[in-house]
C-alpha positions as CSV (number, residue, x, y, z in Angstrom):
1,X,0.0,0.0,0.0
2,X,2.9,2.4,0.8
3,X,4.5,1.9,-2.6
4,X,1.1,2.4,-4.3
5,X,0.7,5.8,-2.5
6,X,4.2,6.8,-3.4
7,X,3.7,5.9,-7.0
8,X,0.4,7.8,-7.3
9,X,2.0,10.8,-5.6
10,X,5.0,10.8,-8.0
11,X,2.7,10.5,-11.0
12,X,0.8,13.6,-9.8
13,X,4.1,15.4,-9.2
14,X,5.3,14.6,-12.7
15,X,2.1,16.0,-14.2
16,X,2.5,19.2,-12.1
17,X,6.0,19.6,-13.5
18,X,4.8,19.1,-17.1
19,X,2.0,21.6,-16.5
20,X,4.4,24.2,-15.2
21,X,6.9,23.7,-18.1
22,X,4.2,23.5,-20.7
23,X,2.4,26.7,-19.6
24,X,5.4,28.7,-20.8
25,X,4.4,27.7,-24.3
26,X,0.6,27.3,-24.4
27,X,0.2,30.7,-22.7
28,X,0.9,32.3,-26.1
29,X,-2.3,30.7,-27.6
30,X,-4.2,33.9,-27.1
31,X,-7.1,33.1,-29.3
32,X,-7.8,29.7,-27.8
33,X,-8.9,28.6,-24.4
34,X,-6.2,27.2,-22.1
35,X,-5.9,23.4,-22.7
36,X,-4.6,21.4,-19.8
37,X,-4.1,18.3,-21.9
38,X,-2.1,20.1,-24.6
39,X,-0.1,21.9,-21.9
40,X,0.7,18.6,-20.1
41,X,1.6,17.0,-23.4
42,X,3.9,19.8,-24.7
43,X,5.3,20.3,-21.2
44,X,6.5,16.7,-21.1
45,X,8.7,17.2,-24.2
46,X,9.8,20.7,-23.2
47,X,10.9,19.3,-19.8
48,X,13.0,16.5,-21.4
49,X,14.5,18.9,-24.0
50,X,15.8,21.1,-21.2
51,X,17.0,18.1,-19.2
52,X,19.1,16.9,-22.2
53,X,20.6,20.3,-22.6
54,X,21.7,20.2,-18.9
55,X,22.6,16.5,-18.8
56,X,24.8,16.0,-21.9
57,X,27.5,18.6,-21.0
58,X,27.8,17.2,-17.5
59,X,28.3,13.7,-18.9
60,X,30.9,15.0,-21.3
61,X,32.7,16.7,-18.4
62,X,32.5,13.4,-16.4
63,X,30.6,15.0,-13.5
64,X,28.9,12.8,-10.9
65,X,25.2,12.1,-10.9
66,X,24.8,13.9,-7.6
67,X,26.0,17.1,-9.1
68,X,23.4,16.8,-11.9
69,X,20.7,16.0,-9.3
70,X,21.4,19.1,-7.2
71,X,21.5,21.4,-10.2
72,X,18.5,19.9,-12.0
73,X,16.4,19.8,-8.8
74,X,17.2,23.4,-8.0
75,X,16.4,24.5,-11.6
76,X,13.1,22.6,-11.6
77,X,12.0,24.2,-8.3
78,X,12.9,27.6,-9.7
79,X,11.0,27.1,-13.0
80,X,7.9,25.6,-11.2
81,X,7.8,28.6,-8.8
82,X,8.3,31.0,-11.7
83,X,5.5,29.3,-13.7
84,X,3.2,29.5,-10.7
85,X,3.9,33.2,-10.4
86,X,3.0,33.8,-14.1
87,X,0.3,31.3,-14.6
88,X,-1.7,30.7,-11.4
89,X,-4.7,32.6,-12.7
90,X,-4.7,30.6,-15.9
91,X,-4.5,27.4,-13.9
92,X,-7.3,28.5,-11.6
93,X,-9.5,29.2,-14.6
94,X,-8.6,25.8,-16.1
95,X,-9.4,24.0,-12.8
96,X,-12.9,25.6,-12.9
97,X,-13.3,24.6,-16.5
98,X,-12.3,21.0,-15.7
99,X,-14.9,20.9,-13.0
100,X,-17.6,22.1,-15.4
101,X,-16.4,19.6,-18.0
102,X,-16.7,16.7,-15.6
103,X,-20.1,17.9,-14.4
104,X,-21.3,18.2,-18.0
105,X,-19.7,15.0,-19.3
106,X,-19.4,12.8,-16.3
107,X,-20.1,9.6,-18.0
108,X,-17.4,10.2,-20.6
109,X,-15.0,11.3,-17.9
110,X,-15.6,8.1,-15.8
111,X,-15.2,5.9,-18.8
112,X,-11.9,7.5,-19.8
113,X,-10.6,7.3,-16.3
114,X,-11.7,3.6,-16.0
115,X,-10.0,2.8,-19.4
116,X,-6.7,4.4,-18.2
117,X,-6.8,2.7,-14.9
118,X,-7.3,-0.7,-16.5
119,X,-4.4,-0.1,-18.9
120,X,-2.1,1.1,-16.1
121,X,-2.9,-1.9,-13.8
122,X,-2.5,-4.5,-16.5
123,X,0.7,-3.0,-17.9
124,X,2.6,-2.2,-14.6
125,X,1.8,-5.7,-13.4
126,X,2.9,-7.4,-16.6
127,X,6.1,-9.5,-16.3
128,X,8.7,-9.0,-19.0
129,X,12.3,-9.9,-18.9
130,X,14.7,-9.3,-21.8
131,X,18.2,-8.0,-22.2
132,X,16.8,-4.6,-23.1
133,X,14.8,-4.6,-19.9
134,X,17.9,-5.4,-18.0
135,X,19.8,-2.7,-19.7
136,X,17.4,0.2,-19.2
137,X,16.6,-0.6,-15.6
138,X,20.2,-1.5,-15.0
139,X,21.4,1.8,-16.3
140,X,19.3,3.6,-13.8
141,X,20.4,1.4,-10.9
142,X,24.1,1.5,-11.9
143,X,24.0,5.3,-12.2
144,X,22.4,5.7,-8.8
145,X,24.7,3.3,-6.9
146,X,28.0,4.4,-8.6
147,X,27.1,8.2,-8.8
148,X,28.2,8.2,-12.4
149,X,26.4,8.5,-15.7
150,X,26.8,5.8,-18.4
151,X,30.3,5.0,-17.3
152,X,29.7,1.5,-16.0
153,X,28.2,-1.4,-17.9
154,X,24.7,-2.0,-16.5
155,X,25.0,-5.8,-17.2
156,X,28.3,-6.4,-15.5
157,X,29.2,-3.3,-13.5
158,X,32.5,-3.2,-15.4
159,X,34.0,0.2,-16.2
160,X,33.8,1.3,-19.9
161,X,36.6,3.4,-21.3
162,X,34.3,5.3,-23.7
163,X,30.6,6.3,-23.9
164,X,28.4,4.2,-26.1
165,X,26.9,6.8,-28.4
166,X,23.9,4.6,-29.1
167,X,22.7,5.5,-25.6
168,X,24.7,8.6,-24.7
169,X,22.2,11.3,-26.0
170,X,19.1,9.3,-24.9
171,X,19.1,10.8,-21.4
172,X,15.8,9.4,-20.4
173,X,17.2,6.7,-18.1
174,X,19.6,9.3,-16.5
175,X,16.6,11.4,-15.6
176,X,15.1,8.4,-13.9
177,X,18.4,8.0,-12.0
178,X,18.2,11.7,-10.9
179,X,14.7,11.2,-9.6
180,X,15.7,8.0,-7.7
181,X,18.7,9.8,-6.2
182,X,16.6,12.8,-5.1
183,X,13.6,10.9,-3.7
184,X,15.2,7.6,-2.7
185,X,12.7,5.6,-4.8
186,X,13.9,2.3,-6.0
187,X,14.9,2.3,-9.7
188,X,12.6,-0.6,-10.5
189,X,9.6,1.3,-9.1
190,X,10.5,4.5,-10.9
191,X,10.9,2.8,-14.2
192,X,8.5,0.0,-14.2
193,X,5.6,1.6,-12.3
194,X,5.8,5.4,-12.1
195,X,7.1,6.3,-15.6
196,X,5.3,3.4,-17.2
197,X,2.0,4.8,-15.8
198,X,2.9,8.2,-17.1
199,X,3.5,6.9,-20.6
200,X,0.1,5.0,-20.6
201,X,-1.7,8.2,-19.5
202,X,0.0,10.3,-22.2
203,X,-0.9,7.6,-24.8
204,X,-4.5,8.1,-23.9
205,X,-4.1,11.9,-23.8
206,X,-2.8,12.1,-27.4
207,X,-5.6,9.8,-28.6
208,X,-8.1,12.0,-26.9
209,X,-6.6,15.1,-28.6
210,X,-6.7,13.4,-32.0
211,X,-10.3,12.2,-31.5
212,X,-11.3,15.7,-30.3
213,X,-10.0,17.2,-33.5
214,X,-11.8,14.5,-35.6
215,X,-15.1,14.4,-33.7
216,X,-15.4,17.7,-32.0
217,X,-17.9,17.7,-29.2
218,X,-19.2,14.1,-29.9
219,X,-17.9,12.6,-26.6
220,X,-19.4,9.2,-27.5
221,X,-17.3,9.1,-30.7
222,X,-14.2,10.2,-28.8
223,X,-14.7,7.5,-26.2
224,X,-15.2,4.9,-28.9
225,X,-11.9,5.9,-30.6
226,X,-10.0,5.8,-27.3
227,X,-11.6,2.4,-26.5
228,X,-10.8,0.8,-29.8
229,X,-7.3,2.2,-29.8
230,X,-6.7,0.5,-26.5
231,X,-8.4,-2.7,-27.7
232,X,-6.1,-2.8,-30.8
233,X,-3.0,-2.3,-28.5
234,X,-4.1,-5.2,-26.3
235,X,-4.5,-7.5,-29.4
236,X,-1.5,-6.5,-31.4
237,X,1.4,-7.8,-29.4
238,X,3.9,-9.0,-31.9
239,X,7.5,-8.3,-32.0
240,X,8.6,-4.7,-32.5
241,X,5.1,-3.2,-32.8
242,X,4.2,0.0,-30.9
243,X,1.6,-2.2,-29.0
244,X,4.4,-4.6,-27.8
245,X,6.4,-1.7,-26.5
246,X,3.4,-0.1,-24.8
247,X,2.3,-3.3,-23.1
248,X,5.5,-5.0,-22.2
249,X,8.4,-2.5,-22.5
250,X,6.7,0.7,-21.4
251,X,9.8,1.8,-19.4
252,X,11.9,2.2,-22.6
253,X,12.1,5.4,-24.6
254,X,11.1,3.5,-27.7
255,X,7.7,3.0,-26.2
256,X,7.2,6.7,-26.0
257,X,8.4,7.2,-29.6
258,X,6.0,4.7,-30.9
259,X,2.9,5.4,-28.8
260,X,3.2,9.1,-28.0
261,X,5.6,10.9,-30.4
262,X,4.3,9.5,-33.7
263,X,0.6,10.0,-32.8
264,X,1.6,13.5,-31.7
265,X,3.1,14.3,-35.2
266,X,-0.2,13.1,-36.7
267,X,-2.1,15.4,-34.3
268,X,-0.1,18.4,-35.4
269,X,-0.6,17.3,-39.0
270,X,-4.3,17.5,-38.4
271,X,-3.9,21.0,-36.8
272,X,-1.9,22.3,-39.8
273,X,-4.5,20.9,-42.2
274,X,-7.2,22.8,-40.4
275,X,-5.2,26.1,-40.5
276,X,-3.9,26.0,-36.9
277,X,-0.4,26.7,-37.9
278,X,0.6,29.8,-36.0
279,X,4.2,30.1,-35.0
280,X,3.7,28.9,-31.4
281,X,2.4,25.6,-32.7
282,X,5.6,25.2,-34.7
283,X,7.6,26.0,-31.5
284,X,5.7,23.2,-29.7
285,X,6.3,20.8,-32.5
286,X,10.0,21.7,-32.4
287,X,10.3,20.8,-28.7
288,X,8.4,17.5,-29.3
289,X,11.0,16.6,-31.9
290,X,13.9,17.8,-29.8
291,X,12.6,16.2,-26.7
292,X,12.1,12.9,-28.5
293,X,15.8,12.6,-29.2
294,X,16.5,12.5,-25.4
295,X,14.1,9.6,-25.0
296,X,15.5,7.2,-27.6
297,X,18.0,7.1,-30.4
298,X,15.3,5.6,-32.5
299,X,13.8,9.1,-32.8
300,X,16.9,10.4,-34.6
301,X,15.8,8.9,-37.9
302,X,12.1,8.1,-37.3
303,X,10.9,11.6,-36.3
304,X,12.5,13.5,-39.3
305,X,11.2,10.8,-41.7
306,X,7.7,11.0,-40.3
307,X,7.8,14.8,-40.4
308,X,8.8,14.8,-44.0
309,X,6.0,12.3,-44.9
310,X,3.4,14.5,-43.2
311,X,4.5,18.0,-43.9
312,X,6.2,18.2,-47.2
313,X,3.2,17.0,-49.2
314,X,1.0,19.3,-47.0
315,X,3.3,22.2,-48.0
316,X,2.5,21.7,-51.7
317,X,-1.2,21.0,-51.1
318,X,-1.7,24.2,-49.1
319,X,1.0,26.1,-51.1
320,X,2.4,27.5,-47.8
321,X,6.1,27.6,-48.7
322,X,7.0,28.9,-45.3
323,X,6.3,25.4,-44.0
324,X,9.6,24.2,-45.5
325,X,12.1,26.1,-43.3
326,X,9.9,25.5,-40.3
327,X,9.7,21.8,-41.0
328,X,13.5,21.6,-41.6
329,X,14.0,23.3,-38.3
330,X,11.9,20.7,-36.5
331,X,13.8,17.9,-38.3
332,X,17.2,19.5,-37.5
333,X,17.7,18.0,-33.9
334,X,17.1,14.5,-35.2
335,X,19.4,14.9,-38.2
336,X,22.2,16.4,-36.1
337,X,21.9,13.5,-33.6
338,X,21.9,11.0,-36.5
339,X,25.0,12.5,-38.0
340,X,26.8,12.5,-34.6
341,X,26.0,8.8,-34.3
342,X,27.2,8.0,-37.8
343,X,30.4,9.8,-37.1
344,X,30.9,7.7,-34.0
345,X,30.2,4.5,-35.8
346,X,32.6,5.4,-38.6
347,X,35.3,6.0,-36.0
348,X,35.7,9.8,-36.6
349,X,35.5,10.5,-32.9
350,X,35.2,8.9,-29.5
351,X,34.0,10.3,-26.1
352,X,36.1,8.8,-23.4
353,X,35.1,8.2,-19.9
354,X,38.4,9.4,-18.5
355,X,40.6,12.5,-18.9
356,X,43.2,11.9,-21.6
């Protein structure tokens, strides 16, 4: 029971952080009502984008995890307080709006909550053991207990003389290690329960956003889309599908790429088709693309490719040529990360774990 309360509390804290970070972006949507779901969603990627910016230089300089934990913890507290100072009125209005929404659509709300709870309970209690599972959870554990970042092999504990670039820029596990070091939560609980639950909830949030754009105020249709999306996930567990990663490997960054990032790109594609292409939406899309690179190296190629598939044809259909530089800017983080990885694989450079 104690662990359950801790997990629920940490999930709530995570969503408060994402709300605080995301509000700095969605506050510029002057012509639209404040959207808590969009703010949470964008805030998640904005949060991890900033974390990567802070984390990577510290890893290169071979700083201990504890130094990163202190700096990031202080920075997050500052940003949350600053966000509260600027946005508390906006949040209060949103809280009132949520209350009215629940009152007016209580059946839909209860069904959506029930669907999310069922998914969370099933997924966090699923047993899955692979080498990848060992690696990602082991990376968090090893980082916490050695106070170093990506220097020791999570399988054996042996020291590595250089960073493996396949995982170096994917700082998602290091963030879990920071959380574990600050809170004292066991790495297995943080990865397998807390963050897995967060990913499941965000998966439902993005499907809700897509369904809302497609069906408007038809809550029954929105619910049916969310329900059948969940049903498909539970009946499509074959190797390397997004459903497999969501249901059995939720703690990996690839699960977020397949089940949150790619649907998010489709969501923004719908927005752009409908003329919601103001500059702030492009800023949000940029941080989604940039933040995804800190979740998994898979995003380096997949996200730019998906962006090109969606947005380049749309540019010619709508004849909005300004889409091209904006799209290229959103693709840039992934392309840069991909080139850095190719350079490492080809032997052009190595990042050593000791001072030479």
